[in-house]
TORDOGU-292133 format. One line per 5 residues: their letters; for each residue x, y, z of N, C-alpha, C. Coordinates in pm, 1 decimal. Atoms other than C-alpha are relative to their C-alpha. Layout:
% residues N
A	X Y Z X Y Z X Y Z; ... $
***
This chain:
% residues 244
XXXXX	52.8 89.0 89.5 388.0 1379.4 -808.7 -148.3 5.8 -1.8; 144.6 -4.6 8.7 32.1 1377.9 -928.9 -77.5 -122.1 42.6; 78.7 121.1 -28.4 -222.0 1137.3 -773.4 -135.7 28.8 -31.1; 139.6 -12.0 37.6 -578.7 1070.8 -876.7 -80.6 -72.7 98.6; 85.2 92.1 -104.0 -847.7 983.5 -618.8 -147.1 16.3 -56.3 $
XXXXX	149.7 -2.2 32.8 -1218.8 895.5 -708.8 -79.1 -44.8 112.2; 86.1 33.0 -124.8 -1469.2 909.2 -426.0 -107.2 -83.5 -65.5; 93.1 84.6 43.8 -1710.2 630.2 -437.2 -94.0 -21.7 112.5; 105.1 12.9 -103.3 -2024.5 542.4 -239.1 32.9 -133.7 78.3; -33.0 124.2 -67.0 -1903.8 196.0 -135.0 133.9 -59.8 -30.6 $
XXXXX	-142.6 53.4 12.3 -1577.4 24.8 -66.7 -2.2 -130.2 -102.8; 0.7 122.2 86.1 -1697.7 -268.8 -283.4 31.4 44.7 -138.5; -51.8 -48.8 127.2 -1617.4 -46.7 -595.1 153.9 24.9 -1.9; -133.3 -24.4 -5.7 -1265.3 -54.9 -697.2 40.7 117.8 -91.6; -22.3 -115.9 81.2 -1143.9 270.1 -819.5 111.3 85.8 32.0 $
XXXXX	-103.5 -82.8 -35.6 -855.7 429.9 -636.4 137.6 -35.7 -57.3; -117.4 34.9 67.3 -526.7 439.2 -821.6 119.7 44.3 92.5; -107.9 -17.5 -88.4 -205.6 417.0 -616.9 107.8 82.0 -92.0; -106.8 -74.0 63.5 73.3 667.6 -727.9 130.5 -61.8 27.0; -139.2 62.1 -23.3 413.9 526.6 -757.6 107.7 68.6 -90.2 $
XXXXX	-104.7 -67.4 81.5 754.6 636.4 -870.6 -2.1 -30.5 -147.2; 7.8 20.0 133.6 792.3 688.0 -1243.4 94.7 -106.3 -49.8; -118.9 92.0 46.6 1107.1 472.2 -1255.0 -35.3 -147.9 26.6; 32.0 143.7 -18.7 945.2 155.0 -1125.1 -50.1 -79.1 -112.4; 47.2 97.6 115.3 894.6 -139.0 -1353.1 -133.8 -16.9 9.3 $
XXXXX	136.3 46.5 -26.3 541.3 -218.2 -1428.9 -10.9 -104.9 -111.8; 39.0 93.4 92.9 393.4 -517.7 -1599.7 -151.2 -12.0 -22.4; 141.2 16.3 12.3 44.5 -615.6 -1733.2 -26.7 -141.2 25.9; 39.1 137.5 -12.1 -107.2 -941.5 -1600.0 -147.7 -5.8 51.3; 141.8 34.2 -25.5 -464.8 -1072.2 -1590.2 -88.7 134.2 13.3 $
XXXXX	78.7 -116.2 22.0 -607.0 -729.3 -1701.9 40.5 109.9 95.9; -43.6 -89.2 -96.9 -423.3 -527.5 -1434.2 145.9 48.1 -19.6; -140.6 -51.8 -5.3 -107.1 -313.5 -1410.0 51.5 -12.3 134.8; -71.4 42.1 -116.2 136.0 -439.3 -1160.5 134.2 74.3 16.0; -133.6 -61.5 -26.3 433.8 -258.3 -1010.9 88.8 -106.1 50.9 $
XXXXX	-109.0 110.6 -29.3 752.4 -480.3 -984.5 98.4 73.1 106.2; -78.4 -62.3 -118.6 956.5 -418.2 -662.3 153.0 -28.4 -23.1; -149.6 6.9 -19.1 1329.1 -347.9 -643.6 54.5 72.3 125.1; -64.9 -72.5 -126.4 1557.8 -256.0 -349.2 92.1 -101.7 62.4; -102.4 73.1 -69.5 1817.0 -390.0 -118.5 -22.9 9.8 145.5 $
XXXXX	15.3 8.0 -135.0 1793.7 -513.0 235.2 -123.3 55.8 68.5; 133.8 -55.7 -43.3 1420.9 -424.5 281.1 -87.9 -95.6 38.0; 99.9 91.6 -59.2 1142.2 -584.6 465.2 -100.2 -42.1 -106.9; -18.6 116.5 -107.8 994.5 -831.9 495.1 123.4 -77.9 -15.4; -112.4 80.6 3.9 1289.2 -1035.5 576.5 108.0 42.1 105.8 $
XXXXX	-9.9 -77.4 132.3 1489.2 -810.0 516.7 52.2 -93.6 -122.2; -38.3 53.6 133.4 1541.4 -915.9 141.2 46.9 88.4 -87.8; -34.5 -73.9 125.2 1704.6 -803.4 -164.3 -108.7 -33.7 -104.6; 100.8 18.4 87.9 1438.5 -749.2 -429.8 37.4 26.9 -149.1; -36.7 -22.4 132.7 1509.1 -785.5 -806.7 -106.3 -8.7 -93.2 $
XXXXX	101.0 -22.2 105.7 1287.5 -662.6 -1080.5 2.0 -107.1 -106.1; -13.8 98.3 99.7 1434.7 -915.4 -1313.7 -37.4 -134.2 33.7; 52.8 128.9 -58.2 1298.2 -1201.2 -1104.3 -154.9 -13.6 -44.0; 157.6 -5.0 33.9 942.4 -1106.1 -1244.6 -14.6 18.9 -149.2; 28.7 -28.5 140.3 822.1 -1143.8 -1596.6 -133.4 -63.5 -40.3 $
XXXXX	119.7 61.9 54.7 493.7 -1235.4 -1798.8 44.6 -70.3 -134.7; -40.0 82.5 123.4 541.0 -1504.1 -2067.5 -96.8 7.4 -99.6; 91.1 -9.3 122.1 381.2 -1542.9 -2402.5 -142.6 -49.8 14.2; 125.0 54.5 -28.4 90.8 -1725.8 -2251.8 -68.8 98.8 86.2; 79.7 -99.3 -93.9 7.7 -1426.3 -2022.9 17.2 -49.5 143.3 $
XXXXX	-14.8 39.8 -144.3 131.8 -1620.9 -1707.8 110.7 94.6 74.3; -88.0 -66.4 -75.0 315.4 -1436.9 -1434.0 106.8 -92.3 78.7; -112.6 86.7 -70.3 659.5 -1584.5 -1314.5 56.5 86.4 105.0; -89.1 -65.9 -124.1 832.4 -1499.7 -972.8 101.7 -106.2 27.7; -110.8 96.9 -22.0 1173.1 -1639.4 -904.4 75.3 62.1 134.3 $
XXXXX	-82.6 -15.3 -99.7 1395.3 -1668.6 -603.2 136.2 -37.5 -44.3; -125.1 39.5 64.2 1754.3 -1656.9 -719.5 113.6 39.4 82.7; -126.9 -17.8 -59.5 2118.9 -1653.3 -608.3 94.7 50.6 -94.2; -112.6 -36.9 85.0 2391.8 -1460.3 -764.9 114.0 71.1 81.1; -122.8 -40.2 -73.3 2739.7 -1399.0 -637.7 -21.9 6.5 145.5 $
XXXXX	27.4 13.9 -147.3 2647.7 -1515.7 -287.1 -109.9 63.4 56.0; 98.8 -89.4 -42.0 2354.5 -1290.9 -265.2 -148.6 -62.2 -43.3; 124.5 36.7 46.7 1980.6 -1405.6 -278.7 -93.3 109.4 -32.4; 83.3 -101.0 49.7 1713.0 -1199.6 -452.1 -146.7 -53.4 -7.7; 131.5 37.1 -2.2 1350.2 -1220.6 -393.1 -93.6 76.4 -104.3 $
XXXXX	88.3 -68.2 98.4 1045.1 -1099.8 -607.4 -141.3 39.2 55.1; 134.1 -41.6 -42.4 728.0 -907.3 -555.0 -64.1 91.5 -106.3; 76.7 -91.3 78.3 446.4 -732.6 -750.8 -117.2 39.2 71.2; 116.2 -51.9 -64.0 147.1 -519.2 -645.6 -73.5 77.7 -93.1; 84.4 -52.0 94.0 -137.3 -386.3 -825.7 3.1 168.0 9.8 $
XXXXX	32.7 -135.3 -8.4 -165.3 -7.9 -915.2 -130.6 35.4 55.5; 137.5 -24.0 -56.1 -529.1 -24.0 -832.1 -25.3 -56.9 136.5; 43.3 51.0 -134.2 -675.5 -72.0 -492.4 -136.8 -66.9 -16.0; 115.5 80.1 17.8 -943.5 -333.2 -473.2 -78.8 -13.0 143.7; 84.6 -8.8 -112.1 -1229.4 -348.3 -222.5 -59.9 -141.4 15.7 $
XXXXX	71.7 124.2 -29.8 -1487.1 -607.1 -109.7 -27.7 -88.7 -129.1; 16.6 92.9 110.9 -1511.7 -917.6 -335.5 80.7 -123.2 8.1; -85.0 120.5 -6.5 -1353.6 -1243.2 -422.2 129.2 13.2 -79.2; -154.9 4.9 54.0 -974.0 -1270.5 -500.1 40.8 -142.0 -24.2; -41.6 144.0 38.1 -861.5 -1579.8 -688.3 124.3 16.6 -72.9 $
XXXXX	-138.3 11.6 63.5 -515.4 -1694.6 -778.8 13.5 -143.3 -45.2; -23.7 140.6 54.6 -435.1 -1988.3 -1000.3 149.5 -17.7 -12.4; -143.1 17.7 -20.0 -82.3 -2113.2 -918.0 45.8 -124.7 -66.8; -83.2 130.9 61.1 164.8 -2353.9 -1087.2 123.0 -9.6 85.5; -130.4 29.9 -101.1 426.3 -2506.2 -849.8 -36.1 -84.1 113.8 $
XXXXX	19.2 80.4 -116.8 461.2 -2751.5 -569.5 18.6 68.7 131.9; -1.5 -82.5 -115.8 380.5 -2529.2 -284.6 19.7 -86.3 140.1; -5.3 87.6 -103.7 370.4 -2829.3 -55.9 151.8 -26.7 35.4; -155.0 41.2 -17.4 760.9 -2876.3 -115.6 80.3 121.5 11.7; -81.8 -115.2 -7.9 878.6 -2528.4 -59.1 100.5 -9.6 125.2 $
XXXXX	-103.6 7.7 -107.1 1194.9 -2495.9 157.6 -59.1 76.9 130.1; 47.4 -60.9 -108.0 1125.4 -2402.6 525.2 32.0 150.4 17.8; -21.9 -133.2 -9.7 1278.9 -2060.6 476.0 -63.6 78.1 -112.7; 61.0 -73.6 128.9 1074.0 -1972.9 154.9 -134.7 33.5 33.7; 123.3 -42.7 -15.4 769.1 -1780.3 181.3 -74.2 56.2 -136.5 $
XXXXX	87.9 -54.3 120.3 493.8 -1721.0 -98.9 -122.5 36.3 54.4; 112.8 -62.5 -44.5 237.8 -1472.6 -34.5 -101.0 53.0 -106.0; 111.2 -53.3 75.5 -98.9 -1376.6 -192.7 -93.9 74.3 93.4; 65.8 -81.5 -96.4 -268.1 -1092.0 -11.3 -13.6 153.5 -47.7; 12.5 -138.1 4.7 -373.1 -731.9 19.5 80.5 71.5 109.9 $
XXXXX	-89.5 -52.9 -102.8 -179.6 -474.7 215.2 -28.4 154.9 -6.1; 46.6 -143.3 -4.8 -260.7 -125.0 353.5 99.5 99.7 -62.8; -95.8 -125.2 26.6 -117.0 200.2 201.9 -6.8 77.1 124.7; -13.4 -82.3 -128.7 -19.5 460.5 467.2 -124.7 66.3 46.4; 124.2 -82.0 -34.0 -346.9 639.6 444.6 -107.5 -100.7 48.0 $
XXXXX	94.3 90.7 -43.2 -531.0 301.6 524.3 38.6 -57.2 135.0; -50.3 42.9 -131.8 -312.3 182.0 807.8 142.2 -37.5 0.2; -143.9 28.6 -18.8 25.2 83.2 939.4 20.6 -154.1 -23.5; -30.7 139.8 -4.4 204.7 -248.1 903.1 -50.3 -90.0 99.4; 61.1 91.6 -112.9 43.2 -537.2 1080.8 -147.1 34.7 22.7 $
XXXXX	155.7 -29.6 -21.0 -320.9 -410.3 1022.6 -60.3 -16.0 -133.5; 99.5 -1.4 114.5 -601.8 -449.1 774.9 23.1 -100.6 -100.3; -33.7 88.8 117.2 -431.0 -705.9 538.6 -70.0 -135.4 19.2; 61.5 131.2 -2.8 -578.7 -1046.7 439.3 103.6 -82.3 -78.6; -114.7 73.6 39.3 -310.6 -1314.0 382.0 -32.7 -145.9 -38.9 $
XXXXX	-19.1 137.9 23.5 -281.4 -1646.3 197.4 149.7 -25.5 -9.7; -150.2 18.6 1.1 81.3 -1760.7 270.1 37.6 -145.3 1.0; -42.5 128.0 -13.4 267.0 -2075.7 205.0 138.9 11.1 49.8; -123.3 -30.7 -55.7 554.5 -2082.3 458.7 -1.2 -93.9 126.8; -29.9 67.9 -127.5 698.1 -2295.0 750.0 73.1 94.4 90.8 $
XXXXX	-70.8 -116.5 -77.7 871.4 -1972.7 885.4 107.2 -64.8 79.4; -127.3 52.1 -63.5 1197.0 -2163.6 939.4 -14.5 -132.2 77.0; 20.7 109.0 -84.6 1030.8 -2447.1 1126.3 -47.0 -138.2 -85.4; 19.9 120.2 86.2 1057.1 -2790.1 946.2 -132.3 -70.6 27.6; 124.0 80.7 -44.7 768.8 -2931.9 1147.9 -131.8 66.6 -14.3 $
XXXXX	127.1 -74.2 -5.5 520.7 -2663.2 1095.2 -80.5 -26.3 -121.4; 94.1 10.3 118.1 211.0 -2676.9 861.0 46.6 112.4 -98.1; -50.3 -94.2 98.2 298.0 -2490.2 541.8 -113.9 101.8 -42.7; 113.3 -79.4 36.7 -53.2 -2345.1 474.3 -29.6 98.7 110.1; 33.0 -104.4 -97.9 -149.6 -2008.7 643.2 -108.3 90.1 -55.7 $
XXXXX	104.0 -102.5 35.8 -465.0 -1798.6 624.6 11.4 103.6 125.6; -10.3 -100.5 -118.1 -436.0 -1467.1 837.1 -65.5 120.2 -36.6; 80.2 -140.6 26.3 -656.0 -1157.9 879.5 62.4 86.7 117.3; -65.8 -100.2 -84.7 -481.6 -855.7 1042.2 -113.7 105.0 40.7; 108.1 -89.1 -44.3 -703.4 -626.0 1252.5 4.5 140.6 -43.8 $
XXXXX	5.6 -147.9 38.6 -789.7 -255.3 1181.2 86.1 76.9 103.5; -86.4 -62.5 -97.4 -627.8 -143.3 1510.9 121.0 -83.3 40.1; -128.0 48.4 -31.0 -266.4 -208.5 1586.3 -5.6 -94.1 123.9; -7.0 48.4 -141.6 -320.9 -310.4 1955.0 -69.8 -144.3 -3.3; 67.1 130.1 -1.9 -553.8 -615.6 1850.6 77.8 -109.4 -53.5 $
XXXXX	-79.1 118.0 30.4 -435.2 -962.2 1778.3 -45.5 -32.0 -135.5; 27.2 48.2 134.5 -417.9 -1095.6 1424.8 -73.8 -152.5 25.3; 66.7 137.5 -6.2 -643.5 -1422.2 1364.7 51.0 -80.0 -109.6; -52.4 70.4 120.7 -508.2 -1706.6 1160.2 -35.3 -143.2 26.8; 12.9 142.1 22.7 -552.8 -2066.4 1053.9 106.6 -64.7 -72.9 $
XXXXX	-98.1 73.8 81.1 -273.0 -2301.5 969.3 -50.1 -131.2 -32.8; 49.7 124.2 53.1 -320.7 -2609.9 772.9 106.6 -83.6 -81.9; -95.5 73.0 86.0 -122.6 -2891.4 600.4 -34.5 9.4 -141.2; 29.0 7.3 151.9 -83.1 -2901.5 226.4 70.4 -128.1 -59.1; -48.8 119.4 61.3 -48.0 -3223.6 51.7 -66.5 -15.1 -143.3 $
XXXXX	50.4 -13.9 149.2 -81.8 -3179.8 -331.9 2.9 -118.1 -67.0; -6.1 103.5 97.7 -171.3 -3426.8 -603.0 76.1 35.4 -131.5; -42.4 -64.1 122.6 0.5 -3199.6 -867.2 57.9 128.8 23.2; -50.9 -140.8 -2.9 137.2 -2862.1 -949.2 -95.6 117.4 -1.6; 105.4 -101.6 20.2 -180.6 -2683.1 -1011.8 -89.4 13.0 116.1 $
XXXXX	80.4 -37.5 -102.4 -364.1 -2503.2 -734.8 -74.6 123.7 -14.1; 87.1 -124.5 4.8 -638.0 -2239.5 -685.0 -8.1 38.1 147.7; 9.5 -62.4 -134.9 -646.0 -2006.4 -386.0 -81.0 114.8 -11.4; 90.8 -108.3 1.7 -902.7 -1745.5 -295.8 -36.5 36.5 132.7; 70.1 -38.6 -117.8 -1044.5 -1531.2 -35.4 -118.6 92.5 -45.7 $
XXXXX	104.1 -88.1 21.2 -1376.8 -1356.2 -35.6 -31.8 82.3 119.6; 8.0 -107.0 -103.2 -1380.3 -1032.8 164.1 -128.2 74.5 -3.7; 106.7 -85.8 -3.8 -1690.4 -865.2 287.9 14.5 75.3 137.1; 3.8 -79.3 -129.7 -1771.2 -616.4 583.3 -8.2 -87.7 110.9; 25.0 89.5 -124.3 -1865.4 -912.8 815.0 94.3 -108.3 6.0 $
XXXXX	-83.2 120.3 -18.0 -1634.5 -1185.6 720.7 99.9 -17.9 -117.4; -85.4 37.2 107.9 -1349.8 -1343.4 519.9 7.3 -135.8 -16.6; -1.2 151.3 17.4 -1375.5 -1682.6 361.7 106.8 -35.0 -101.4; -123.4 39.9 78.7 -1056.2 -1856.4 249.1 -17.8 -142.0 -62.0; 0.8 117.7 59.1 -1027.5 -2146.3 13.8 113.3 -45.5 -70.7 $
XXXXX	-102.7 54.9 84.1 -770.0 -2380.1 -149.8 -31.2 -115.1 -59.7; 50.7 114.0 70.4 -817.6 -2632.8 -412.3 120.4 -63.5 -77.6; -82.6 70.0 92.6 -623.3 -2899.8 -604.7 -49.8 31.3 -143.8; 32.3 -28.4 123.5 -629.8 -2797.1 -975.2 -41.8 154.1 -18.4; 51.2 -136.2 24.4 -763.0 -2472.9 -1143.3 -145.9 -4.7 -33.6 $
XXXXX	139.1 -11.2 12.5 -1121.9 -2418.0 -1090.8 -65.9 135.0 45.2; 76.4 -120.9 -38.5 -1373.9 -2138.1 -1051.9 -102.7 -42.7 104.6; 87.6 55.1 -95.7 -1596.2 -2349.2 -831.9 73.8 -69.8 109.2; -69.8 62.2 -125.9 -1522.1 -2562.7 -519.8 46.5 -144.6 -29.1; -54.0 130.6 28.9 -1392.4 -2863.9 -700.3 137.5 -41.5 60.9 $
XXXXX	-124.3 52.1 -58.3 -1116.1 -3062.0 -518.6 55.2 95.9 115.6; -45.5 -87.4 -116.4 -1107.7 -2812.6 -213.1 68.7 -86.8 93.4; -69.9 77.0 -117.2 -850.1 -2931.3 48.7 7.9 80.9 112.1; 3.0 -91.5 -112.4 -874.8 -2629.7 281.7 -80.9 108.8 -13.5; 88.8 -123.5 -1.0 -1104.9 -2358.9 392.3 -12.7 49.5 141.4 $
XXXXX	19.7 -55.9 -135.6 -1166.3 -2123.1 681.2 -86.0 123.6 -15.4; 87.6 -111.1 -6.9 -1450.2 -1873.9 758.5 39.0 73.5 121.4; -18.5 -89.5 -113.0 -1335.9 -1579.6 977.1 -105.9 96.8 11.9; 115.1 -71.2 -15.5 -1643.3 -1409.0 1113.2 -1.3 54.7 144.5; -17.9 -40.1 -144.8 -1560.1 -1198.6 1422.5 -131.8 76.6 36.3 $
XXXXX	110.1 -78.5 -41.6 -1844.6 -1044.9 1629.9 21.3 155.3 -24.7; -27.5 -139.2 21.1 -1667.0 -705.3 1609.4 76.4 29.8 -114.5; -53.4 5.4 129.1 -1602.5 -706.4 1243.5 64.3 144.2 -35.7; -56.7 -134.0 23.8 -1543.5 -328.8 1227.4 148.8 19.9 52.6; -134.1 -19.6 -54.3 -1234.0 -346.7 1433.0 104.2 -123.0 -43.3 $
XXXXX	-87.7 103.0 22.1 -1096.6 -685.7 1304.8 -3.5 -40.5 -155.3; -6.0 11.6 151.6 -1174.8 -674.7 932.1 13.4 141.1 -71.0; -16.2 -123.7 69.8 -1038.0 -395.3 719.0 -121.8 34.7 -101.4; 109.2 -45.1 82.5 -1296.8 -196.1 521.3 33.8 92.0 -122.4; -57.3 -87.9 107.0 -1081.4 18.0 282.6 61.7 -73.2 -109.6 $
XXXXX	-73.0 62.0 98.2 -972.0 -77.4 -53.7 158.7 8.3 16.3; -152.1 3.3 -16.4 -595.4 -183.3 -83.3 55.0 -76.1 -126.3; -74.6 70.8 111.3 -340.4 -300.5 -352.3 9.5 -156.4 30.7; -23.7 148.6 -9.7 -303.8 -673.1 -411.5 145.9 -35.1 -20.0; -137.3 42.8 8.8 35.2 -836.9 -364.9 23.9 -135.0 -29.4 $
XXXXX	-47.7 134.6 19.7 209.6 -1142.6 -475.5 148.5 9.8 21.5; -142.5 -5.5 -18.2 557.0 -1218.2 -351.0 56.2 -151.1 35.6; -87.4 127.7 -25.7 824.0 -1486.0 -318.2 128.1 47.4 77.6; -111.5 -64.0 -76.9 1087.3 -1418.7 -40.1 46.0 -102.6 103.6; -62.6 77.7 -86.3 1301.9 -1559.7 229.3 -17.2 48.4 153.7 $
XXXXX	38.3 -35.8 -136.2 1200.6 -1566.6 595.0 131.4 45.2 84.1; -106.5 -57.1 -76.6 1436.2 -1345.0 813.0 116.0 19.1 -88.7; -95.9 -30.3 98.2 1641.1 -1308.4 494.3 101.4 -124.2 -15.6; -91.3 114.8 -7.8 1785.0 -1654.5 556.2 -13.9 -90.3 -139.9; -2.9 59.8 124.1 1882.8 -1850.7 245.6 -72.9 -146.4 8.2 $
XXXXX	59.3 142.0 -8.1 1695.8 -2187.2 155.8 92.9 -88.4 63.1; -87.2 88.3 -63.5 1823.1 -2461.0 370.1 43.4 -107.3 -109.9; -36.7 89.8 114.7 1841.6 -2673.4 45.2 84.0 64.0 -97.5; -82.7 -74.7 73.7 2033.1 -2414.3 -133.8 -63.7 15.1 -142.5; 72.5 -4.0 142.6 1785.0 -2429.8 -444.1 -78.2 128.3 -22.1 $
XXXXX	78.3 -103.1 53.0 1653.7 -2147.1 -644.4 -153.5 -40.3 -22.1; 139.9 41.6 6.1 1269.6 -2140.5 -676.1 -61.0 91.9 -103.8; 85.5 -76.1 92.1 1026.8 -2031.1 -951.2 -139.0 -59.4 4.1; 150.1 32.1 -3.4 644.9 -2016.0 -924.2 -63.0 72.3 -105.3; 76.1 -48.1 105.4 396.6 -1935.8 -1181.0 -141.1 22.0 42.5 $
XXXXX	133.9 -30.4 -13.0 65.5 -1761.3 -1146.3 -74.6 7.6 -124.7; 59.6 4.0 123.0 -158.8 -1854.0 -1421.2 -95.3 121.4 -24.2; 93.1 -107.0 9.7 -417.5 -1594.8 -1350.4 -42.3 41.6 144.2; 65.7 -62.4 -115.6 -558.0 -1356.5 -1099.5 -145.4 69.0 -50.2; 125.3 -37.2 37.2 -920.3 -1281.6 -1091.3 -73.6 74.5 118.1 $
XXXX	54.7 -62.4 -111.9 -1113.8 -1026.3 -882.1 -154.2 24.3 -46.5; 124.4 -26.7 22.9 -1484.3 -1017.0 -868.6 -74.6 85.7 107.9; 51.9 -78.7 -98.5 -1628.3 -723.8 -679.5 -140.0 -49.0 45.2; 138.9 22.9 -59.8 -1933.8 -761.8 -449.9 -99.6 96.5 -66.4 $
***
């Protein structure tokens, strides 16, 4: 299969296109081409992934669902064809993230391709999950190191929303990663309820420097069904990337 690589002078420029199987479903959302995942008993989880659980409505909003059919649960995931580098990543979400079931995980993040690094390295995560623990805080900011032998760094925080509209973003540079979450849909810092600046001394080993695809997913921790037995639907109104 043909791949296209464009060399650039800085990681801040987004230009590398990821090659994917021809048969994979793709959608257009917020100005980008996204690949929709399908598969059975695959990680994380493991989960079953159904491409029919993902669609874009007439308003241009992205829908992700967690569904049950014939005693099987099906999750959803999309990721960009393009790899994006240093800059600000912003997601405007519709849904009560503070009321997700303890076994449900909603992720907004980037993730390394094999040429960038192995699983558990390089990625930057915003996740809403209790990881099966009812008493845990549901908000999670995480940065995974460049080297597998190093520890990830994370910040957990409570989420108490005043409505269904939230904005989440991370700003990624060579020296640090700055996370923010806000009540409502804003491009500024209005109604911010959580933030975290991760700025390690050894940033070259603790913060990835290579462009990666952006992922959005909705899945089940350890493949366990929701404790409340309820299906879930979340909407991403927009994704915006502003390169450095």
